[in-house]
PATOR-559937 format. One record per residue (C-alpha): residue number from 1; residue in three letters; x, y, z. Coordinates in steps of 0.001 Angstrom, whole numbers. Each point is the difference from the previous one (the first is absolute). Example, Ala and Ser with C-alpha at 12.3 -4.5 7.8 and 13.67 -1.06 7.14 Angstrom:
2
REC resi resn       X       Y       Z
REC    1  ALA   12300   -4500    7800
REC    2  SER    1370    3440    -660
//
This chain:
457
REC resi resn       X       Y       Z
REC    1  MET  -10213  -43976  -16887
REC    2  ARG   -1749    1915   -2244
REC    3  ARG   -3413    1023     385
REC    4  SER   -3201      19   -2615
REC    5  ARG   -1620    2858   -1417
REC    6  ALA   -3204    -584    1879
REC    7  ASP    1602    -115    3487
REC    8  LEU    1890    3395    -747
REC    9  ARG   -3217    1769   -1256
REC   10  GLN   -3407    1165    2010
REC   11  ARG   -2676    1102   -1145
REC   12  VAL   -1855    2811     940
REC   13  ASN   -3801     440     120
REC   14  GLY   -1047    3642    1209
REC   15  ASN    1081    2865    2167
REC   16  LEU     627    -707    3632
REC   17  ALA   -2406    1554    2673
REC   18  PHE    2013    2286    2714
REC   19  ARG    -894    -124    4077
REC   20  PHE    1653    2584    2321
REC   21  ALA    -457   -2323    3255
REC   22  HIS    3084   -1142    1098
REC   23  ALA    1236    1644    2709
REC   24  GLY    3483   -1857     -92
REC   25  LEU    1058     857   -3079
REC   26  THR    3117    2282    -771
REC   27  SER    2180     960   -3112
REC   28  HIS    2989     568    2260
REC   29  ALA    1054   -3237    1646
REC   30  GLY    3588    1167      88
REC   31  LEU    -744    3037    2009
REC   32  GLU     256   -2504    3255
REC   33  PHE    3751    -554    -566
REC   34  LEU     249    3966     213
REC   35  ARG   -1716      63    2820
REC   36  ARG    2141   -2548    1879
REC   37  TYR    2987    1676   -1056
REC   38  LEU   -1187    3188    1363
REC   39  HIS    -697   -1661    3035
REC   40  GLY    2961   -1900     257
REC   41  SER    2413    2505    -634
REC   42  GLY   -1626    2588    2506
REC   43  LEU    -577    2637   -2495
REC   44  ILE   -3465     163    1278
REC   45  ALA     853     919    3187
REC   46  VAL    2599    2739   -1726
REC   47  LEU   -3052    1414   -1980
REC   48  ARG   -2053     455    2836
REC   49  GLN    2517    1800    1491
REC   50  HIS     956    2492   -2545
REC   51  VAL   -3449     910   -1273
REC   52  ALA   -1187     588    3407
REC   53  THR     164    3736    -581
REC   54  VAL   -1577      50   -3457
REC   55  PRO   -3923    1045    -494
REC   56  ARG   -1782   -2531    1517
REC   57  THR   -3906   -1969    -612
REC   58  ASP   -2238   -2475    1387
REC   59  PHE    1752   -2664   -1886
REC   60  GLY    3869    1451    1976
REC   61  ALA    2936    1698   -2107
REC   62  ALA    1796   -3396    -351
REC   63  ARG   -2868   -1979   -1661
REC   64  MET    -741    2742   -2178
REC   65  VAL    3861    -418   -1022
REC   66  LEU    -534   -3638    -765
REC   67  VAL   -3253     437   -1991
REC   68  LEU    2041    2491   -2471
REC   69  LEU    2661   -2525     -61
REC   70  ALA   -1952   -3019    -802
REC   71  LEU   -1780    2307   -2502
REC   72  LEU    2981     639   -2045
REC   73  ILE    1740   -3519     783
REC   74  SER   -3085   -1646   -1711
REC   75  GLY     379    2325   -2600
REC   76  GLY   -2739    2819     523
REC   77  ARG     445    3500   -1884
REC   78  ARG   -2710    1677    1571
REC   79  LEU   -1752     283    3683
REC   80  ARG   -3134    -682   -1698
REC   81  HIS    1529   -3461   -1040
REC   82  LEU    -526    -746    3993
REC   83  ARG   -3416   -1549    -935
REC   84  TYR     908   -2221   -1650
REC   85  LEU    2413   -1496    2802
REC   86  ASP   -2600     383    2561
REC   87  GLY   -1354   -3442    1566
REC   88  ASP    3326   -1521   -1318
REC   89  PRO     849   -2037    3284
REC   90  LEU    3719    -155    -767
REC   91  VAL     280    3725    -547
REC   92  LEU   -1980     521    3295
REC   93  ARG    2433   -2387    1874
REC   94  LEU    2837    1926    -862
REC   95  CYS   -1516    3588     759
REC   96  GLY   -1740   -1423    3098
REC   97  LEU   -3478    1072    -657
REC   98  THR   -3420   -1265    -445
REC   99  SER    -772    2607   -2931
REC  100  LEU    1854    2217   -2153
REC  101  PRO    -248    3924     388
REC  102  THR   -1560    1298   -3269
REC  103  ALA    1785    2016   -2278
REC  104  ARG   -1575    3205    1437
REC  105  THR    1435    -942    3279
REC  106  VAL    3450    -480    -997
REC  107  GLY      57    2717   -2052
REC  108  ARG    -855    2775    3062
REC  109  TRP    2440   -1834    1786
REC  110  LEU    2566     616   -2765
REC  111  ARG   -1059    3748     -81
REC  112  ALA     308     143    3647
REC  113  PHE    3882     278    -473
REC  114  ARG    2125    2448     245
REC  115  VAL    3468     273    -805
REC  116  ARG    1004     -63    3586
REC  117  HIS   -1022   -3606      61
REC  118  LEU    1632   -1178   -2551
REC  119  PRO    3436    -448    1672
REC  120  ARG   -1643   -2902    1618
REC  121  LEU    -375   -1816   -2571
REC  122  HIS    3061     437   -1434
REC  123  ALA    1477   -1162    3431
REC  124  LEU   -2021   -3134    -731
REC  125  ASN    1482    -861   -3321
REC  126  ALA    3772     514    1346
REC  127  VAL    -357   -2675    2060
REC  128  VAL   -1342   -2270   -2338
REC  129  VAL    2392     585   -1780
REC  130  ALA    3069    -203    2310
REC  131  ARG   -1109   -3403    1081
REC  132  ALA     110   -1038   -3413
REC  133  ILE    3580    1403    -936
REC  134  ARG     935   -1611    3300
REC  135  ALA   -1535   -3334   -1245
REC  136  THR    1877     357   -3209
REC  137  GLY    3638     -40    1450
REC  138  THR    1559    3047   -2095
REC  139  ARG    2208    2597    1668
REC  140  ARG    -250    2052   -2772
REC  141  LEU   -3218    2097    -931
REC  142  THR     -74    1118   -3899
REC  143  ILE   -2710    2880     132
REC  144  ASP   -1494    1043   -3352
REC  145  VAL   -1611    3474     325
REC  146  ASP   -2295     954   -2747
REC  147  GLY   -3534    2021    -771
REC  148  SER   -3011   -1548   -1805
REC  149  VAL   -3022    1855   -1484
REC  150  VAL   -3244    -588    1270
REC  151  SER   -3187    1435   -2038
REC  152  THR   -2943    1346    2008
REC  153  GLY   -3213    2212    -682
REC  154  GLN    -263    3449    -679
REC  155  ARG   -1494     827    3655
REC  156  VAL    2515   -1824    1921
REC  157  GLN    1934    1424    2816
REC  158  TRP    3695    1146    -640
REC  159  ALA    -400   -1465   -3257
REC  160  GLN    2354    2341   -2288
REC  161  ARG     933    -195   -3829
REC  162  GLY    3618    -737    -549
REC  163  PHE    1817   -3088   -1377
REC  164  ASN   -2451   -2393   -1123
REC  165  PRO    1316   -1586   -3082
REC  166  HIS   -3051   -1856   -1372
REC  167  HIS   -2551    2249    1019
REC  168  ARG    1578    3632     -22
REC  169  LYS   -2813    2126    1291
REC  170  VAL   -1543   -2316    2407
REC  171  PRO     544     987    3609
REC  172  SER    2053   -2495    1643
REC  173  TYR    1812   -1375    3176
REC  174  TYR    3785    -670      19
REC  175  PRO     757   -1865    2588
REC  176  ILE    3777   -1394     593
REC  177  THR    1113   -2905    1482
REC  178  ALA    3116   -1960    1207
REC  179  TYR     -26   -3381    -926
REC  180  GLU    2874   -2658    1818
REC  181  ALA    1284   -1774   -3113
REC  182  GLN     936   -3417    1713
REC  183  SER   -2865    -673    2615
REC  184  GLY   -2560    1177   -2398
REC  185  GLN   -1831    2602    2141
REC  186  VAL   -1114    3454    -325
REC  187  LEU    1668    2237    2946
REC  188  ARG   -1978    2488    -285
REC  189  VAL   -2445    2136   -2204
REC  190  GLN    -627    3669    -303
REC  191  ASN   -3002    1886   -1453
REC  192  ARG     362    3194   -1493
REC  193  PRO   -1400    2025   -1961
REC  194  GLY     623    -419   -4246
REC  195  ASN    1793    3050    -760
REC  196  VAL    2701    -590    2402
REC  197  HIS    3719    -532   -1586
REC  198  ASP    1113   -3409    1292
REC  199  GLY    3445     925    1158
REC  200  LYS   -1126    3473    1424
REC  201  ALA   -2534   -1457    2318
REC  202  ALA    2110   -3345    1037
REC  203  GLY    2398    1726    2687
REC  204  ARG   -2854    -500    2912
REC  205  PHE   -1038   -3806   -1338
REC  206  LEU    3523   -1050     230
REC  207  ARG     656    1374    3438
REC  208  GLU   -2952   -1934    1093
REC  209  LEU    1052   -3144   -1797
REC  210  LEU    3393     549    1774
REC  211  ALA   -1624     502    3228
REC  212  GLN   -2410   -2716    -774
REC  213  LEU    2803   -2494    -638
REC  214  THR    2107     802    3235
REC  215  ALA   -3139    -449    2445
REC  216  THR    -916   -3481   -1340
REC  217  LEU    3341   -1928   -1312
REC  218  GLY    2574    2259    1718
REC  219  ALA    3678    1392   -1310
REC  220  GLY     896   -4158    -910
REC  221  TYR    -872     476   -3180
REC  222  GLY    1743    1325   -3453
REC  223  ARG   -2268    2299   -2042
REC  224  GLU     520     593   -4037
REC  225  PHE   -2691    2051   -1856
REC  226  ARG    -768     229   -3383
REC  227  MET   -1981    2642   -1647
REC  228  ASP    -531    1423   -3304
REC  229  GLY    1018    3426   -1383
REC  230  ALA   -2724    1821    1747
REC  231  PHE    1916    -276    3191
REC  232  CYS    3360    1255    -769
REC  233  ARG     -46    2834    1624
REC  234  ARG    2856    1668    2247
REC  235  ASP   -2575    -582    3303
REC  236  VAL    -641   -3467    -537
REC  237  LEU    3954    -920    -672
REC  238  ALA     742    2129    3143
REC  239  LEU   -3016   -2135    2069
REC  240  LEU    1066   -3589    -852
REC  241  GLU    3700     939     775
REC  242  ARG    -745    1251    3182
REC  243  ALA   -2093   -3326     921
REC  244  GLY    3121   -2306   -1292
REC  245  ALA   -1754   -1047   -2678
REC  246  GLU    1046    -833   -3574
REC  247  TYR   -1563    1045   -3012
REC  248  ALA    -511    -687   -3883
REC  249  ILE   -1736    3081   -1496
REC  250  LYS    -700     418   -3817
REC  251  MET     940    3249    -750
REC  252  PRO   -1541    2647   -2775
REC  253  PHE    1691    1298   -3046
REC  254  TYR    -498    3433    1226
REC  255  PRO    2747    2569   -1961
REC  256  TRP     954    1116    3546
REC  257  LEU    1341   -3103    1250
REC  258  GLY    2861    -422   -2886
REC  259  LEU   -1273   -3474    -989
REC  260  LYS     -53     295   -3471
REC  261  ALA    3865    1873      24
REC  262  CYS    1175   -3230    1802
REC  263  VAL   -1465   -2276   -2197
REC  264  GLN     902    1812   -3273
REC  265  ALA    4098    -640    2100
REC  266  THR    -447   -3766    -124
REC  267  ARG    2266   -1686   -2040
REC  268  VAL    -153   -3636    2057
REC  269  TRP   -3061   -1762     505
REC  270  THR    -685   -3334    1901
REC  271  ARG   -2236   -2711   -1127
REC  272  VAL   -2413    -749    2231
REC  273  THR   -2632   -1924   -2444
REC  274  ALA    -740    -758   -3441
REC  275  THR    -946    3470    -579
REC  276  VAL     722    2011    2826
REC  277  SER    3349    1381    1478
REC  278  CYS    1054    2686    2434
REC  279  ALA    2465    2341    1185
REC  280  GLU    1082    1435    3481
REC  281  HIS     470    3506     847
REC  282  TRP     104    2290    2866
REC  283  LEU   -1952    3049    -298
REC  284  ASP     890    3457    1664
REC  285  VAL   -4017    1755     741
REC  286  THR    1084    3190     841
REC  287  GLN   -3660    1600     787
REC  288  TRP    -113   -3517    2520
REC  289  ASP    3299     743    1034
REC  290  ARG     610   -3859    -810
REC  291  ARG    1978   -2396   -1352
REC  292  LEU   -1971   -3025   -1440
REC  293  ARG    1221   -3212   -1224
REC  294  VAL   -1929    -572   -3407
REC  295  VAL    -253   -2991   -1734
REC  296  VAL   -1381     418   -3357
REC  297  TYR   -1936   -2625   -2500
REC  298  ARG    -610    -152   -3639
REC  299  THR   -1879   -2234   -1437
REC  300  ARG    -402    -658   -3814
REC  301  VAL   -2914      23   -1968
REC  302  GLN    -886    -517   -3431
REC  303  HIS   -2252    2774    -572
REC  304  ILE     514    4298     467
REC  305  THR   -1046      46    3882
REC  306  LYS   -2694    2430    1240
REC  307  LYS    2150    1528    2067
REC  308  ASN     949    2571   -1948
REC  309  PHE    2470    2039    2369
REC  310  GLN    2027   -3140    -169
REC  311  LEU     452     -14   -3734
REC  312  ASP    2831    2549    -465
REC  313  LEU    2357   -2038    2507
REC  314  PHE    1828   -1679   -2410
REC  315  ASP     401    -455   -3735
REC  316  PRO   -3128   -1601   -1946
REC  317  ASP    2585   -2564   -1333
REC  318  ASP     548   -1577    3441
REC  319  GLY   -3248   -1434    -239
REC  320  HIS   -3196    1443    2115
REC  321  TYR      16    -280    3958
REC  322  GLU   -1885    1005    2679
REC  323  TYR    1644     853    2926
REC  324  SER    -777     175    4104
REC  325  ALA    2462     857    3190
REC  326  VAL     -91   -1213    3360
REC  327  THR    1637    1701    3072
REC  328  THR     910   -2223    3098
REC  329  ASN    2394    -258    3049
REC  330  LYS    -104   -3951    -343
REC  331  THR    3006   -1899    -962
REC  332  LEU   -1651   -1818   -2873
REC  333  GLY    1815    -146   -3363
REC  334  GLY   -2044    1027   -3079
REC  335  THR   -1675   -3665    -709
REC  336  ALA    -624    -554    3293
REC  337  LEU   -1484    3527     483
REC  338  TRP   -2207    -787   -3371
REC  339  ALA   -1459   -2989    1174
REC  340  PHE    -854    1221    3758
REC  341  MET   -1988    3338   -2017
REC  342  CYS   -1807   -2482   -2186
REC  343  GLY   -1399   -1641    3016
REC  344  ARG   -1895    3126     443
REC  345  GLY   -2768   -1577   -2372
REC  346  THR   -1197   -2225    2477
REC  347  HIS   -1815    3357    2096
REC  348  GLU   -1664     331   -3302
REC  349  GLN   -1649   -3658     419
REC  350  VAL    -842    1107    3498
REC  351  TYR   -2009    3149   -1039
REC  352  GLY   -1881   -1881   -2790
REC  353  GLU    -712   -2714    2826
REC  354  LEU   -1446    2181    2094
REC  355  LYS   -1981    2042   -2223
REC  356  HIS   -1189   -2942   -1232
REC  357  GLY    -535   -2420    2634
REC  358  PHE    -214    2126    3072
REC  359  ALA   -2290    2987   -1259
REC  360  PHE    3474    2380     679
REC  361  GLY   -1686    2334   -3151
REC  362  CYS   -3514       6     983
REC  363  VAL   -1358    3054    1843
REC  364  PRO   -2499   -1020    2867
REC  365  THR   -1109    3617    1035
REC  366  MET     279    3965    -714
REC  367  ARG    2663     270    3183
REC  368  TYR    3702      -4     224
REC  369  ALA     538   -1414    3191
REC  370  ALA   -2545   -2693    -867
REC  371  ASN    1465    -980   -3231
REC  372  SER    3395     117    1285
REC  373  ALA    -893   -2413    2840
REC  374  TRP   -1222   -2481   -3065
REC  375  GLN    2866     379   -1506
REC  376  ILE    1852   -1316    3387
REC  377  LEU   -2270   -2638     442
REC  378  SER     580   -1334   -3345
REC  379  VAL    3415    -183     141
REC  380  LEU    -401   -1554    3520
REC  381  ALA   -1981   -2868   -1970
REC  382  PHE    2615    -394   -2333
REC  383  ASN    2715    -240    2310
REC  384  LEU   -2079   -2868    2313
REC  385  VAL    -659   -1810   -3305
REC  386  ARG    3907    -206    -201
REC  387  GLY     340    -611    3741
REC  388  PHE   -2149   -2802    -393
REC  389  GLN    1383   -1589   -2889
REC  390  LEU    3955     512    2111
REC  391  ALA   -1873   -2117    2677
REC  392  THR   -1558   -2706   -2355
REC  393  THR    1047    -525   -3399
REC  394  ALA    2910    2475   -1181
REC  395  GLU    3033   -2027   -1498
REC  396  ARG    3118    1524     714
REC  397  ARG    2011     639   -2919
REC  398  PRO    3513    1570    -273
REC  399  ALA    1398    3547     -38
REC  400  THR     615    1853   -3191
REC  401  ARG    2128    3049    -905
REC  402  LYS   -3783    1576    -884
REC  403  ARG   -1204     -60    3845
REC  404  ARG   -3034   -2015    -972
REC  405  THR   -2146   -1476    2367
REC  406  LEU    1910   -2693    2241
REC  407  PHE   -3218   -2172    -161
REC  408  ARG   -2344   -1037   -2886
REC  409  PHE   -3818    1770     860
REC  410  GLU   -2580    -904   -2027
REC  411  THR   -2579    3446    -740
REC  412  ILE   -3363     277    1466
REC  413  HIS   -1643    -926   -3142
REC  414  THR    1850   -3407     401
REC  415  LEU   -1074    -370    3124
REC  416  ARG   -3474    1002     -92
REC  417  TYR    -712   -2836   -2585
REC  418  LEU    2254   -2616    1988
REC  419  CYS    -804     579    3551
REC  420  PHE   -1879    3114    1366
REC  421  GLY   -2915    -290   -2842
REC  422  ARG    -679   -3731     425
REC  423  ALA   -3997    -954     243
REC  424  GLY    -486   -1866    3154
REC  425  VAL   -3044    -707    2781
REC  426  LEU      10     769    3706
REC  427  LEU   -1356   -3314    1497
REC  428  HIS    -383   -1472    3517
REC  429  PRO     389   -3616     234
REC  430  ASP    -397   -1339    3590
REC  431  GLY      64    3737     950
REC  432  TYR    3377     601   -1372
REC  433  ALA     278    2890   -2194
REC  434  THR    1833   -1479   -3621
REC  435  LEU     656    1801   -3048
REC  436  ASP    -783   -2309   -2864
REC  437  VAL    1778    1191   -3263
REC  438  GLY    -684   -2591   -2518
REC  439  PRO    1617   -3493   -1202
REC  440  THR    2754    2019   -2700
REC  441  SER    2946   -1540     786
REC  442  ALA    2411    3027    -955
REC  443  VAL   -2406    2261    2519
REC  444  ALA     168   -2922    2562
REC  445  GLU    3741    -533       0
REC  446  ARG     746    3905     333
REC  447  PHE   -2431     423    3076
REC  448  LYS    1533   -2625    1626
REC  449  ARG    3528    1578    -896
REC  450  LEU   -1481    3181    1490
REC  451  ASP   -1296   -1300    2952
REC  452  ARG    3412   -2161    1341
REC  453  LEU    1824    3306   -1034
REC  454  LEU   -1934    2323    2833
REC  455  LYS     -49   -2956    2114
REC  456  ALA    4122    -103     -77
REC  457  ALA     251    3971    -148
//
């Protein structure tokens, strides 16, 4: 039935007066489900076990970690944002506190971190990741390794000028992460000064990553790595081969590699897509004393490419192309390998969600170890939210050649709007604590569904 205009419109006569008195109001009603997930899955006990040796306060190390996780998941980006969460009953229930610590207290606790304390946080994240991977049922790990830039202030410890494409003269950190593409979990993060080379400084990170996978998941999982050209190094290839891992790594067009001669000698190109074709070669790299399988791709473009070092590979009458090359020990053909490498784009989306949704790009202190701990906690918050979705609303989808996530995850921004950031009021009718989130049908439907799923888990 169509309603009249008078029924649709509302007259506003004046401004509302504000009152700041009701103690049961919350802006984060959905955190109750996250609290149930953490307690029901036993992750709170795991948290207490792994942070027992990190710096302590009167609040307790485990509760301080929960405070920062609550801050990051609820959308806070600065330590001073804690004052806007203090008094929220659902945030306090999640942290197990009667009042939140001040930003100064949390800052002092973070500054007490030293590099020797970071392995405990890494171990905690490794347990969370291993549980999520086992829940997906996958037996093959597709691991994307890449670095990202975090701009810092001029006086931040260990911040250096280096590869910072958007702010070239600004000191920065250059953290490296390993992302498991099918389960959607960030396996490991390592903070580094901004002047390091991605591949040159990756050896230790990869060794620690392989040791973590063996310790938490065992040897029954296949491992395949995807990396960009910075990791195309003799030591990286040797490390992966010794570990029995498969790899597909982009190759830079360095003159001493001899890729240009391979391309010029190619007479037959195999079609991959409407604009992409490929050719396979075996390349002898004398400097590395290695024989590599290389698949060269060329993409037809309608303009003169900006990659000027590739312009003279062919006569201009053949058109304009952009070239790339991938070295691999996998048995995939050129078409399947192209799709496999295209799946690396998901890692960039994860970096975007970490920086904009979990404050990964923020620098809370001037201390290197404290900022590294912040990055690990940001990654841990991301993984916990993904694990929460695996236990509740994430829908499985078919596998693809790109090795994308096996489940359809919602971003943290969507989850805050649909669940975590819903308003409510904590009441006690007949002495029982009850959370009232209002009569909106969509909110009631989602909250009832989450309640059923967590009870069945």
